C-alpha positions as CSV (number, residue, x, y, z in Angstrom):
1,M,134.7,-40.4,-60.0
2,P,133.7,-37.2,-62.0
3,E,132.0,-34.5,-60.0
4,T,128.7,-34.9,-61.9
5,A,128.7,-38.6,-61.3
6,A,129.4,-38.2,-57.6
7,A,126.6,-35.7,-57.3
8,A,124.2,-38.1,-59.0
9,A,125.3,-40.9,-56.7
10,R,124.9,-38.9,-53.5
11,K,122.1,-40.1,-51.3
12,W,120.4,-37.2,-49.6
13,A,119.4,-37.4,-45.9
14,A,115.9,-39.0,-45.4
15,E,113.6,-38.4,-42.5
16,D,115.0,-41.3,-40.5
17,D,118.5,-39.9,-40.8
18,W,117.4,-36.6,-39.4
19,D,115.6,-38.3,-36.5
20,R,118.7,-40.4,-35.8
21,H,121.1,-37.5,-35.7
22,K,118.8,-34.8,-34.2
23,A,120.6,-34.8,-30.8
24,T,124.0,-34.6,-32.3
25,I,123.0,-31.8,-34.7
26,T,121.4,-29.9,-31.8
27,R,124.5,-30.2,-29.6
28,L,127.0,-29.2,-32.4
29,Y,125.0,-26.3,-33.6
30,E,125.5,-24.6,-30.3
31,T,129.1,-23.9,-31.2
32,M,129.3,-24.4,-35.0
33,T,128.2,-22.3,-37.9
34,L,125.8,-24.0,-40.4
35,A,128.7,-24.5,-42.9
36,E,130.9,-26.1,-40.3
37,L,128.0,-28.3,-39.0
38,K,127.2,-29.4,-42.6
39,D,130.8,-30.4,-43.4
40,H,131.2,-32.1,-40.0
41,M,128.0,-34.2,-40.3
42,E,128.8,-35.3,-43.8
43,A,132.4,-36.2,-43.0
44,N,131.8,-37.9,-39.7
45,H,128.3,-39.2,-39.9
46,G,127.6,-39.6,-43.7
47,L,124.7,-37.1,-43.5
48,S,124.4,-35.4,-46.9
49,A,122.1,-32.4,-46.9
50,T,121.8,-28.9,-48.4
51,N,121.6,-25.7,-46.4
52,K,117.9,-25.4,-47.1
53,M,117.3,-28.9,-45.7
54,Y,119.1,-28.0,-42.5
55,K,117.2,-24.8,-42.1
56,T,113.9,-26.6,-42.6
57,R,114.8,-28.9,-39.7
58,F,116.0,-26.1,-37.5
59,K,112.6,-24.5,-38.0
60,R,110.8,-27.7,-37.1
61,W,113.0,-28.3,-34.0
62,G,112.8,-24.7,-32.8
63,L,116.6,-24.1,-33.1
64,W,116.5,-20.3,-33.4
65,K,120.2,-19.5,-33.1
66,Y,120.2,-16.0,-34.5
67,T,118.0,-13.0,-33.7
68,R,115.2,-12.4,-36.2
69,A,113.9,-9.0,-37.1
70,A,110.6,-9.7,-35.3
71,D,112.5,-10.2,-32.0
72,I,114.1,-6.7,-32.1
73,P,111.3,-4.7,-30.6
74,Q,111.0,-7.1,-27.6
75,I,114.8,-7.0,-27.1
76,L,114.9,-3.2,-27.3
77,K,112.0,-2.7,-24.9
78,A,113.4,-5.1,-22.3
79,K,116.8,-3.5,-22.5
80,T,115.3,0.0,-22.2
81,E,113.3,-1.0,-19.1
82,R,116.3,-2.6,-17.4
83,V,118.7,0.2,-18.2
84,A,116.3,2.5,-16.4
85,D,117.3,0.6,-13.2
86,H,120.9,1.7,-13.8
87,K,122.2,-1.9,-13.9
88,P,124.4,-3.5,-16.6
89,T,122.1,-5.5,-18.9
90,D,122.7,-8.8,-20.7
91,V,119.9,-10.0,-23.0
92,F,119.3,-13.7,-23.7
93,L,116.9,-15.0,-26.4
94,N,116.1,-18.7,-26.5
95,G,118.9,-19.2,-23.9
96,K,121.6,-17.5,-26.0
97,R,123.2,-14.1,-25.4
98,V,122.0,-11.5,-27.9
99,D,124.6,-9.4,-29.8
100,L,123.4,-5.9,-28.9
101,D,125.8,-4.4,-31.4
102,K,123.8,-6.2,-34.1
103,V,120.6,-4.8,-32.7
104,E,122.0,-1.3,-32.8
105,R,123.0,-1.7,-36.4
106,Y,119.5,-2.9,-37.2
107,L,117.9,0.0,-35.4
108,R,120.1,2.5,-37.3
109,R,118.4,1.2,-40.4
110,R,114.9,1.1,-38.8
111,G,114.7,4.3,-36.7
112,S,110.9,4.1,-36.6
113,I,111.0,1.0,-34.4
114,R,113.2,2.8,-31.9
115,R,110.9,5.8,-31.9
116,Q,107.9,3.6,-31.2
117,V,109.6,2.0,-28.2
118,E,110.7,5.4,-26.8
119,T,107.2,6.8,-27.1
120,G,105.6,3.8,-25.5
121,N,103.9,2.6,-28.7
122,L,104.4,-1.1,-27.9
123,Y,101.4,-2.9,-26.5
124,V,101.1,-5.5,-23.9
125,Q,99.3,-8.5,-25.3
126,S,97.4,-11.2,-23.5
127,P,97.3,-14.1,-24.0
128,P,100.8,-14.3,-25.6
129,S,101.4,-15.1,-29.2
130,S,103.6,-18.0,-30.2
131,N,106.6,-15.6,-30.6
132,S,106.3,-13.9,-27.3
133,V,109.2,-13.8,-24.9
134,A,109.3,-13.9,-21.1
135,L,111.3,-11.5,-18.9
136,R,112.8,-12.5,-15.6
137,R,115.8,-11.4,-13.5
138,R,118.6,-14.0,-13.4
139,P,119.6,-15.4,-10.0
140,P,122.5,-13.4,-8.3
141,D,126.1,-14.7,-8.9
142,R,126.9,-16.7,-5.7
143,R,130.6,-15.8,-6.1
144,G,130.1,-12.4,-4.6
145,S,127.2,-10.5,-6.1
146,T,124.3,-9.5,-4.0
147,P,120.7,-9.1,-5.1
148,G,120.5,-5.8,-7.0
149,S,124.2,-5.6,-7.6
150,P,125.8,-5.1,-11.0
151,G,126.2,-8.8,-11.3
152,S,122.5,-9.2,-12.1
153,S,121.3,-9.3,-15.6
154,V,118.1,-9.6,-17.6
155,S,117.2,-12.7,-19.5
156,L,114.7,-13.1,-22.3
157,I,114.0,-16.8,-22.2
158,S,111.7,-19.1,-24.3
159,P,110.0,-21.2,-23.2
160,I,108.2,-19.1,-20.7
161,S,109.7,-18.6,-17.3
162,P,107.5,-19.6,-14.3
163,V,108.3,-16.2,-12.7
164,S,105.4,-13.9,-13.6
165,P,106.5,-13.1,-17.2
166,V,105.5,-9.9,-19.0
167,Y,104.5,-10.6,-22.6
168,L,105.3,-8.1,-25.3
169,S,104.0,-7.9,-28.9
170,P,105.8,-6.2,-31.7
171,P,104.8,-2.8,-32.9
172,P,102.1,-2.3,-35.6
173,T,104.8,-2.3,-38.3
174,L,105.7,-5.8,-37.4
175,R,102.2,-7.1,-37.2
176,I,102.2,-7.2,-41.0
177,P,101.6,-11.0,-41.5
178,E,98.2,-10.9,-39.8
179,D,97.2,-7.8,-41.8
180,T,98.3,-9.6,-44.9
181,Y,96.3,-12.7,-44.2
182,R,93.3,-10.6,-43.4
183,A,93.7,-8.6,-46.6
184,I,93.9,-11.8,-48.7
185,R,90.9,-13.4,-47.1
186,D,88.8,-10.2,-47.5
187,Y,89.9,-9.7,-51.1
188,Y,88.9,-13.3,-52.2
189,D,85.7,-13.4,-50.3
190,G,84.7,-10.0,-51.5
191,C,85.4,-10.8,-55.2
192,F,83.5,-14.0,-55.1
193,S,80.5,-13.0,-53.0
194,G,80.2,-9.7,-54.9
195,R,80.2,-11.6,-58.3
196,R,83.3,-9.7,-59.4
197,W,84.7,-13.1,-60.5
198,V,82.5,-15.4,-62.7
199,S,83.3,-19.0,-63.5
200,V,81.4,-20.7,-66.4
201,S,82.7,-24.2,-65.9
202,P,84.7,-26.2,-63.3
203,V,87.0,-27.5,-66.1
204,D,87.6,-24.1,-67.7
205,E,90.8,-22.5,-66.5
206,R,89.3,-19.0,-67.0
207,V,87.6,-17.2,-64.2
208,F,86.3,-14.0,-65.7
209,L,86.5,-10.5,-64.3
210,S,83.1,-8.8,-64.4
211,T,83.4,-5.3,-65.8
212,E,81.0,-2.6,-67.2
213,A,82.2,-3.7,-70.7
214,G,81.4,-7.4,-70.0
215,L,83.4,-10.4,-68.8
216,K,87.2,-10.1,-69.1
217,D,89.7,-12.9,-69.1
218,G,93.1,-12.1,-67.5
219,N,94.4,-15.6,-67.3
220,K,96.3,-15.7,-70.6
221,R,98.1,-12.4,-70.0
222,L,99.0,-13.4,-66.4
223,S,100.4,-16.8,-67.6
224,E,102.5,-15.1,-70.2
225,F,103.9,-12.6,-67.7
226,H,104.7,-15.4,-65.2
227,Q,106.4,-17.6,-67.7
228,R,108.4,-14.7,-69.2
229,F,109.5,-13.5,-65.8
230,K,110.7,-17.0,-64.8
231,L,112.7,-17.2,-68.1
232,A,114.2,-13.7,-67.4
233,F,115.1,-15.0,-63.9
234,R,116.9,-18.0,-65.4
235,L,118.9,-15.8,-67.8
236,L,119.8,-13.4,-65.0
237,Q,121.4,-16.2,-63.1
238,A,124.2,-16.5,-65.7
239,P,125.1,-12.8,-65.9
240,A,128.2,-13.2,-68.0
241,Q,126.5,-15.2,-70.7
242,T,122.8,-14.2,-70.7
243,G,122.5,-11.4,-68.1
244,P,121.9,-8.5,-70.6
245,E,119.2,-10.6,-72.3
246,G,117.6,-11.3,-69.0
247,M,117.5,-7.6,-68.1
248,K,115.8,-6.8,-71.4
249,M,113.2,-9.4,-70.7
250,T,112.7,-8.1,-67.2
251,R,111.9,-4.7,-68.7
252,V,109.3,-6.3,-70.8
253,C,107.7,-7.9,-67.8
254,F,107.6,-4.6,-65.8
255,A,106.2,-2.8,-68.9
256,E,103.3,-5.4,-69.1
257,L,102.6,-5.4,-65.3
258,P,99.9,-2.6,-65.5
259,D,97.8,-4.7,-67.9
260,V,98.4,-7.8,-65.9
261,L,97.2,-6.1,-62.7
262,A,94.2,-4.6,-64.5
263,G,93.2,-8.1,-65.6
264,E,92.9,-9.1,-61.9
265,D,93.1,-12.8,-62.5
266,P,92.4,-14.8,-59.2
267,T,95.8,-16.6,-59.5
268,M,97.9,-13.4,-59.7
269,L,98.7,-13.6,-56.0
270,Y,100.3,-17.0,-56.5
271,C,102.4,-15.9,-59.4
272,I,103.8,-12.9,-57.5
273,L,104.5,-15.0,-54.4
274,D,106.3,-17.5,-56.6
275,L,108.4,-14.9,-58.3
276,V,109.3,-13.2,-54.9
277,R,110.3,-16.6,-53.5
278,R,112.5,-17.4,-56.5
279,L,114.2,-14.0,-56.5
280,R,114.9,-14.0,-52.7
281,E,116.2,-17.6,-52.7
282,A,118.6,-16.5,-55.5
283,G,119.8,-13.4,-53.5
284,M,118.0,-11.0,-55.8
285,D,116.1,-9.2,-53.1
286,F,116.5,-5.9,-54.8
287,L,114.4,-7.2,-57.8
288,A,111.8,-8.7,-55.5
289,I,111.5,-5.3,-53.7
290,Q,111.2,-3.5,-57.1
291,L,108.4,-5.8,-58.2
292,L,106.4,-5.3,-55.0
293,Q,107.1,-1.5,-55.0
294,Y,105.8,-1.2,-58.6
295,L,102.7,-3.2,-57.7
296,D,102.1,-1.1,-54.7
297,G,102.4,2.1,-56.7
298,L,100.2,0.9,-59.5
299,S,97.5,-0.2,-57.0
300,A,97.5,3.2,-55.4
301,T,97.3,5.4,-58.5
302,R,94.6,4.0,-60.8
303,T,93.2,6.2,-63.5
304,D,89.7,6.1,-62.1
305,G,91.0,7.6,-58.8
306,Q,90.2,4.5,-56.8
307,R,92.7,2.2,-55.1
308,H,93.0,-1.3,-56.7
309,A,91.3,-4.1,-54.8
310,M,94.7,-5.8,-54.2
311,A,96.4,-2.6,-52.9
312,N,96.4,-3.7,-49.2
313,I,97.9,-7.1,-50.2
314,W,100.8,-5.6,-52.1
315,R,101.5,-2.9,-49.4
316,N,101.6,-5.5,-46.6
317,L,103.8,-7.9,-48.6
318,L,106.2,-5.1,-49.2
319,L,106.3,-3.9,-45.6
320,G,106.7,-7.4,-44.3
321,L,109.1,-8.7,-46.9
322,E,111.9,-9.4,-44.3
323,E,109.5,-11.7,-42.4
324,L,108.0,-13.4,-45.5
325,G,109.5,-16.8,-45.1
326,P,108.2,-20.2,-46.3
327,E,105.7,-20.5,-43.5
328,Q,104.2,-17.1,-44.1
329,T,104.1,-17.7,-47.9
330,R,102.5,-21.0,-47.5
331,H,99.8,-19.5,-45.2
332,C,99.1,-16.7,-47.7
333,A,98.6,-19.4,-50.4
334,Q,96.5,-21.7,-48.2
335,I,94.1,-18.9,-47.3
336,A,93.5,-18.2,-51.0
337,A,93.1,-21.9,-51.8
338,S,90.5,-22.3,-49.0
339,R,88.5,-19.4,-50.6
340,F,88.6,-21.1,-54.0
341,G,87.3,-24.3,-52.5
342,A,84.5,-22.5,-50.6
343,H,83.3,-20.5,-53.5
344,L,84.0,-22.7,-56.6
345,G,84.1,-26.3,-55.2
346,E,86.8,-28.7,-54.4
347,H,87.1,-30.1,-57.9
348,H,87.2,-26.8,-59.8
349,I,90.3,-26.4,-61.8
350,K,91.2,-23.2,-60.0
351,T,90.8,-24.9,-56.6
352,L,93.2,-27.7,-57.8
353,E,95.7,-25.2,-59.1
354,A,95.4,-23.3,-55.8
355,K,96.2,-26.4,-53.8
356,M,99.2,-27.1,-56.0
357,W,100.4,-23.6,-55.6
358,S,100.1,-23.6,-51.8
359,M,102.1,-26.8,-51.7
360,F,104.9,-25.6,-53.9
361,L,105.2,-22.3,-52.1
362,S,105.5,-24.1,-48.8
363,D,108.6,-25.6,-47.2
364,S,107.1,-29.1,-47.4
365,T,109.6,-31.9,-48.1
366,V,110.1,-33.3,-51.5
367,D,108.4,-36.5,-50.4
368,E,105.4,-34.6,-49.1
369,K,105.0,-32.7,-52.3
370,E,105.2,-35.9,-54.4
371,V,102.5,-37.6,-52.3
372,H,100.2,-34.6,-52.7
373,L,100.7,-34.5,-56.5
374,R,100.1,-38.2,-56.8
375,E,96.9,-38.0,-54.8
376,L,95.6,-35.3,-57.1
377,Y,96.7,-37.2,-60.2
378,D,95.1,-40.5,-59.0
379,G,91.9,-38.8,-58.0
380,L,91.4,-37.3,-61.5
381,E,92.5,-40.4,-63.3
382,A,89.7,-42.3,-61.4
383,L,87.1,-40.0,-62.9
384,P,85.2,-41.1,-66.1
385,T,86.2,-37.9,-67.9
386,F,89.5,-36.5,-69.2
387,D,89.7,-32.7,-69.4
388,Y,91.8,-29.7,-68.8
389,R,92.1,-30.6,-65.1
390,N,93.8,-33.8,-66.0
391,L,96.2,-32.0,-68.3
392,V,97.3,-29.5,-65.7
393,V,97.9,-32.1,-62.9
394,T,99.5,-34.6,-65.2
395,V,102.1,-32.2,-66.6
396,D,102.9,-30.8,-63.2
397,L,103.5,-34.3,-61.8
398,A,105.7,-35.2,-64.8
399,S,107.7,-31.9,-64.3
400,F,108.1,-32.6,-60.6
401,L,109.3,-36.2,-61.2
402,R,111.8,-35.0,-63.9
403,K,113.4,-32.6,-61.4
404,Q,113.7,-35.5,-58.9
405,D,115.5,-37.6,-61.7
406,K,112.6,-40.1,-61.9
407,L,112.9,-39.7,-65.7
408,D,111.4,-43.0,-66.9
409,E,108.2,-42.5,-64.9
410,A,107.9,-38.9,-65.9
411,A,108.3,-39.8,-69.5
412,A,105.7,-42.6,-69.2
413,I,103.1,-40.2,-67.7
414,V,103.5,-37.7,-70.6
415,T,103.5,-40.3,-73.4
416,R,100.4,-41.9,-72.0
417,V,98.6,-38.7,-72.9
418,L,100.4,-38.2,-76.2
419,D,99.9,-41.8,-77.4
420,D,96.1,-41.9,-76.5
421,P,94.1,-40.4,-79.5
422,C,91.3,-39.2,-77.3
423,K,93.5,-37.6,-74.7
424,E,95.8,-36.1,-77.3
425,A,92.8,-34.5,-79.0
426,V,91.9,-32.8,-75.7
427,L,95.5,-31.6,-75.4
428,R,95.5,-30.1,-78.9
429,G,92.6,-28.0,-77.9
430,F,94.9,-26.1,-75.5
431,L,98.0,-25.1,-77.5
432,P,100.0,-23.6,-74.6
433,M,99.4,-26.8,-72.6
434,A,100.5,-28.9,-75.7
435,Y,103.7,-26.9,-75.7
436,N,104.2,-27.8,-72.1
437,Y,103.8,-31.5,-72.7
438,I,106.2,-31.6,-75.7
439,S,108.7,-29.3,-74.0
440,V,108.7,-31.4,-70.8
441,L,109.3,-34.6,-72.7
442,G,112.1,-32.9,-74.6
443,K,113.8,-31.9,-71.3
444,I,113.4,-35.5,-70.1
445,R,115.1,-36.9,-73.2
446,A,117.9,-34.3,-72.9
447,T,118.6,-35.2,-69.3
448,Q,118.7,-38.9,-70.4
449,G,121.3,-38.0,-73.0
450,R,119.0,-38.7,-75.9
451,L,119.8,-35.4,-77.5
452,V,118.6,-36.2,-81.0
453,E,115.1,-37.1,-79.7
454,A,115.2,-34.0,-77.4
455,E,116.1,-31.7,-80.4
456,A,113.2,-33.0,-82.4
457,L,110.8,-32.5,-79.5
458,Y,112.1,-28.9,-78.9
459,R,111.6,-28.1,-82.6
460,D,108.0,-29.5,-82.4
461,A,107.3,-27.4,-79.3
462,I,108.7,-24.3,-80.9
463,E,106.4,-24.7,-83.9
464,I,103.4,-25.0,-81.5
465,A,104.6,-21.8,-79.7
466,K,104.8,-20.0,-83.0
467,V,101.2,-21.0,-84.0
468,A,99.9,-19.9,-80.6
469,R,102.1,-16.9,-80.3
470,D,99.8,-13.9,-81.0
471,D,101.3,-11.4,-78.4
472,D,102.7,-14.2,-76.3
473,D,106.4,-15.0,-76.9
474,S,107.2,-16.6,-73.5
475,D,106.8,-20.2,-74.8
476,L,108.7,-19.4,-78.0
477,L,111.6,-17.9,-76.0
478,D,111.6,-20.8,-73.6
479,G,111.8,-23.3,-76.5
480,L,114.6,-21.4,-78.2
481,V,116.7,-21.4,-74.9
482,F,116.5,-25.2,-74.6
483,L,117.0,-25.8,-78.3
484,E,120.2,-23.7,-78.2
485,R,121.5,-25.7,-75.2
486,C,120.7,-29.0,-76.9
487,L,122.6,-28.0,-80.1
488,R,125.6,-26.8,-78.1
489,A,125.6,-30.1,-76.2
490,Q,126.0,-31.8,-79.6
491,E,128.8,-29.3,-80.5
492,R,126.7,-27.9,-83.3
493,H,127.6,-24.3,-82.4
494,Q,126.9,-22.7,-85.7
495,E,123.3,-23.8,-85.6
496,A,123.1,-22.9,-81.9
497,D,124.3,-19.4,-82.8
498,Q,121.5,-19.1,-85.4
499,V,118.9,-20.1,-82.7
500,L,120.5,-17.5,-80.3
501,A,120.1,-14.8,-83.0
502,E,116.5,-15.8,-83.5
503,R,115.8,-15.6,-79.7
504,E,117.5,-12.1,-79.5
505,A,115.3,-11.0,-82.4
506,V,112.2,-12.1,-80.5
507,V,113.3,-10.2,-77.4
508,R,113.8,-7.1,-79.5
509,Q,110.3,-7.5,-80.9
510,S,108.9,-7.9,-77.3
511,L,110.6,-4.6,-76.3
512,E,109.2,-2.8,-79.3
513,R,105.7,-4.2,-78.6
514,V,105.7,-2.6,-75.1
515,G,107.3,0.6,-76.3
516,E,110.7,0.0,-74.9
517,K,114.1,0.7,-76.6
518,E,116.6,-2.2,-76.6
519,N,119.5,-0.3,-75.2
520,A,117.6,2.0,-72.8
521,V,118.9,2.2,-69.3
């Protein structure tokens, strides 16, 4: 069977499969690496799963095999205290011996943490947080050691030992998540209660920024930036073919970031969290750091001499990047979503968008995400009206189903809008959204192998993007990327080369528009 066919036929592990094999996985993971475990379970138990699926279950089951950055201060403080007794020290975390050489390598990179421990700048916390550890002395070795002899060692055990544990909290530099959550909550509550943000309608995607010059809409510019950065990210993932083009487009994104930040659209936090998540999952941490560093710098050096209202958010995200996993990202998004609901109402378009963002930024399973999207879709379909809210949720559901290879249902959802004159008229009132609908249907047809239909749809989408272009070229670039792929799949390489040349010309125009030179370093 060809590799692509085999991949399509593979049945990924369901929740029942995980429950059935949990004990086996837990036992084997004690002595195997993740790669070895994955291969063993697939070969011997028929459990097919990705690394990410395994890591999601490990997190749920509490299988912390390796030392996390947040554990380092506790380990160092415990070791420091025990070494003061002049006794050899072994450190155990979650029942497993800690590699102290690894801790030393970490501390060489983070000298500030060592200095805080040495100066006593670690605080006792009561009651303990969920990631606290307990200290206790291990029982003496019955084969000859006596209490207090060198055979004794220190153990950091979780769950908590019954022997009078001492709870330690990380230093201030590692209490970043709580500071980030507080900064997000304060920012959204302050902007809404202070009437800095003004909504004119629950079905209007725009939430205006109130300025001395009047109401300002930053939504369009933010959407363009987010779409363009995602496209640049896709191009960077094929460095040999499209890497240079991706770097040029990334420069455009960074050049536009000051204006995007100044627009202060309420959904900017979600867009940045999404980009950081994508970059880190692809191993592009350096670019995620650059993005947050630039936002941090822009927020601290405004022309009016005042710090930007989001300055604390960017600073805390940057400082806590190592600990910004799916759970922390989800919580950031959920806090913002709750503030949208409290200030704008549960059925406001921004609240619905916020709920979808918080779901997609989480580590929820594919099934959980699908259930959530279907509930939103069914709830809006039950209303007597059809408006922008329906358009957003419908195309997001169709895109999600397409990625899950539920192509027929995804196509049916899109065509129900396109074939209904009333709904299609609403869609045509939002040209960027019309582009999304036609483009998604084109991608569905291409995946189904219906390349002639896909080509026609891509060309229609490109024409819509050209009409709506103005200063926005993200949809146009996206359409040209997929049209080129479609033509090459049909072995029409000369036409594909023409499309590529058109796309490169658009990128050059984008660079010129933001004052960049094409071949600048």
